[in-house]
N, C-alpha and C positions, 0 to 999 in steps of 0.2 A: 423773241418778240417782246416788246415792251408795251405796257398799258398806259402809264402815266407820264411818259416822256418819249420823245423821238430822238434818234441818233443819226448822225451823218459822219462818214469818214472820208477825208479827202486830203491827199498830199501830207500825210503824217499828222493831220489835225482832226481831232474828234470834236464834234459840236453836239451838245446835249441841250434839247429844248424841253422845258417843263410844259406839259400839256394838260393843265387843268384851268384854262382861262375863265371858265364859268365861276371859279372861286379865287380869281386873281392868283392862281398857281399856289394857293395855300396847300401845304403838304400834310397828308395823313400818314400813319405808320406804314401802310402797304407801299405808298409812293416812295417814302424814304428808304425802305428795304430794297425796292427795285433799283433806286439810284445807287445804293451801296453796291449792288451787283454790277451795275454799269461801270462804276469807277474801279471796281476790282478787276474787271476785264481790261479797262484802259491801262491800269498799272501793269498788267501781265503781258500786254501786246507790244512786242518789240517794234512794230511798225507804226505805232502811235506815239508821238513825241510831245504834243501839247493838246490840252483840252480847253474848250470854251463851254460855259454853261449860261443859258439865257432862258427867257420865258416867252410863252405864246400870249399874244393879246396885250392888254394894258399894263400888266404887272410882271415884274421879275418873280417875286414871291411874297405873298402876304404873311408867310410864316406858318405857324402851326394851324391846322384846320380845326378851329375850336368847335365849329358846328358838328363836324364828324365826331369829335370827342363827346360833345353834349348829347348826341344821338346814340351814344353807347356803341360806337363803332369798334370793330375788332382791333385788339392790341397785337401788334406784330413786333418782334424784336428788331431793333435797328442799331446794331453795334457800331456802325459807321456814322451815326448821327443824322442831323438834318441834311437833306440833299445828298446823303452818302458821303459827306465831306467834313462835317464839323467835329467829328471824333476820329478822324483819320490823321495819323501823325507819321506815317511811314511812306508817304507818296513824294518821291523826289521829282516827278514830272510836273511841269508848270500847269496851273489851271487859271484861266481868265474868266472873270465874271463880266458878262455883257448885260448891264443892268438897264433894262428897257422901260422901267416904270417903278412902281412902289416896291421897296425892299424893306419890309417891316419885320421886326422880331426875328423869328427863325430865318426869314428870307435875308435879312441883313447879316445874320450870323453865317449863312452860306457864303455870301459875298466876302465877308471878312476872312473866311477860311480859304478863299482863293488867293493867289499870289498877286494878281493885278485886278483892279476894278476899272472898267471902262463904262462910263455912265451917259445915258441919254440926258439931254438938258432938261427933260421933264421928269427925271428920276427923283424919288424921294426916299430918304433913309430914316429909320428910327428904331429904337429899342423901347417900345411902349409898354412892356410887360407890367411895370408897377401900377399902371392905370387900371389893370384888371386883377391886381393882387398876385401877380407872378413876378418872376425875375428871369433875365436872359442867361439861362444856365447852360446853353449849348455853345458856350465859348465867347459870347458877346462881352460878358463882364471881364473876361480874361484877355481877349485879343484886342479889343478897342483901345484900352490903356497902353498896351504894348506898341500899338501902331501910331497913336497920336498923342500920347502922354496922359497922365492921370487927370489933370484939371480939365482939359478939353473933353476927355471921355466922360467924366462925371457930369459935365455940363449937358451932355445928351442923356446919360443913364438916369440921373436923378430927376429929370424933368419929363422924360419920355417924349421930348419934342421932336417934330419933324425937321429934317435937315435937307436942303436942296442939294442937287448935284454940284452946283457952283460952290456952296459952302463946304461940301464934302471935299472938294478939291483944295480949298483953302485950309481946311483942317488937316489934310494930308492922307486921308484914306482912299481918295479917288485919284487915279493916275491921269485920266483924261476925260473931259466933258465934250460931247459931240452932238450935232443935231440928231433929233430922235431917229429919223429914218436911216442914219448912218451908224447906229450903235453896233450892230453885228459886224458890219464891214470894217469898222475901226478895230473891233476886237480881233477880227481875222488878220488885219494888218499887223497888229502886235504879235499874233501867233506866228505869222509867216516870218517876221523878223527873228523870232526866237528859234524857229525850226531851220533857219538858215545857218544857225550855229551848230557846233558839234553837240549832239544830244547828251553824251555822257559828261561833257563839260558843263552843260546847263544843269544836269541833275546834281553834279558835284557842287556847283555854285549854290544852288538852292539849299541843298543839304547842309553845307557849311554855314550859310547865313542863319538858318533857323536853329541849328544845334549850337552855334556860337552864342546865341541869345540866352541859352540855358547855363552858360559858364559864368563863373564869378568874376573873371578878369579877362582882359584882352590877351595877356600872355598865355593863360590857361587855354583859351579857345584856339590860339594859334599853334599850341603844342599838341593839341588833340590829334589822334590818328583817325582819319575818316575812311571808311570802307569805300565810299563813293569816289573819293579821290584816288584810292588805290586802283579801282576799276578803270577810271579814266586813264591813268598812267599806263596801264597794261593793255589798253585798247588799240585796235588798228587805227582809229581816228587820231590817236595821239601822234602817230607817224604821218598820217595823211595830211593833217593840218599844216605843219611846217613845210612838207613837200609841195603841197599845192601853192603855198605862199611863194616858195622859191621858184616854182615853175610858172608863176603868174597866171593861175587858173583857179576856177571855182573848186573847192574841195568836194569830194564825193563821199559824204558821210555814210557810215554803215551802222552807227549806233552800237558798235561792239569793238 
């Protein structure tokens, strides 16, 4: 049972909905710890191939629950970071952020930690921490420059300004902007396209992309030996894919 989020599992897709709408889904340490456990279970479940994270109500997430912190709320270890995602570096399954409203501070950092961002046309993004004497230290200062370049990222980081979904798309951190009521359906459309592919191929592809970014050169990244690729090559699906193509039928992926 979960207290701060709800979960739904359907057709290899996990949907996680943040359930603190009265605080625009701002997250406190107990919520972050709970979400860490949810995504631990997602990582370990062979029947779940893609995850979507979204928020209940008007906000995706307003970030850190400063009111809880000011009230002296209990501190709980959260080794996986905001939303159970920002300090998670070993998850090769794709995660999609369905941003249905404000994504501020830690909320934006959760979205940046996802692989795709599908945004409502009314969504707003910002890293406003400097305005309250803080800094976006849950990955925002690290991920945003890697995703859109240093100059564009610093234009947001050094001002704390709010960025619309349309501008986020132009800057390059949003994959698609959709009408507000279509946000979750659009994220699910992306998830279904992903889950139509071989799951181990998807995991190998994500793994190689992110780990390649850590290498000094293209040649070094291509010469690297990736365990995820070895698992793909040894899988039943590695045989099933070409066989289904030759037989002109849909492949029956097993994920193993």
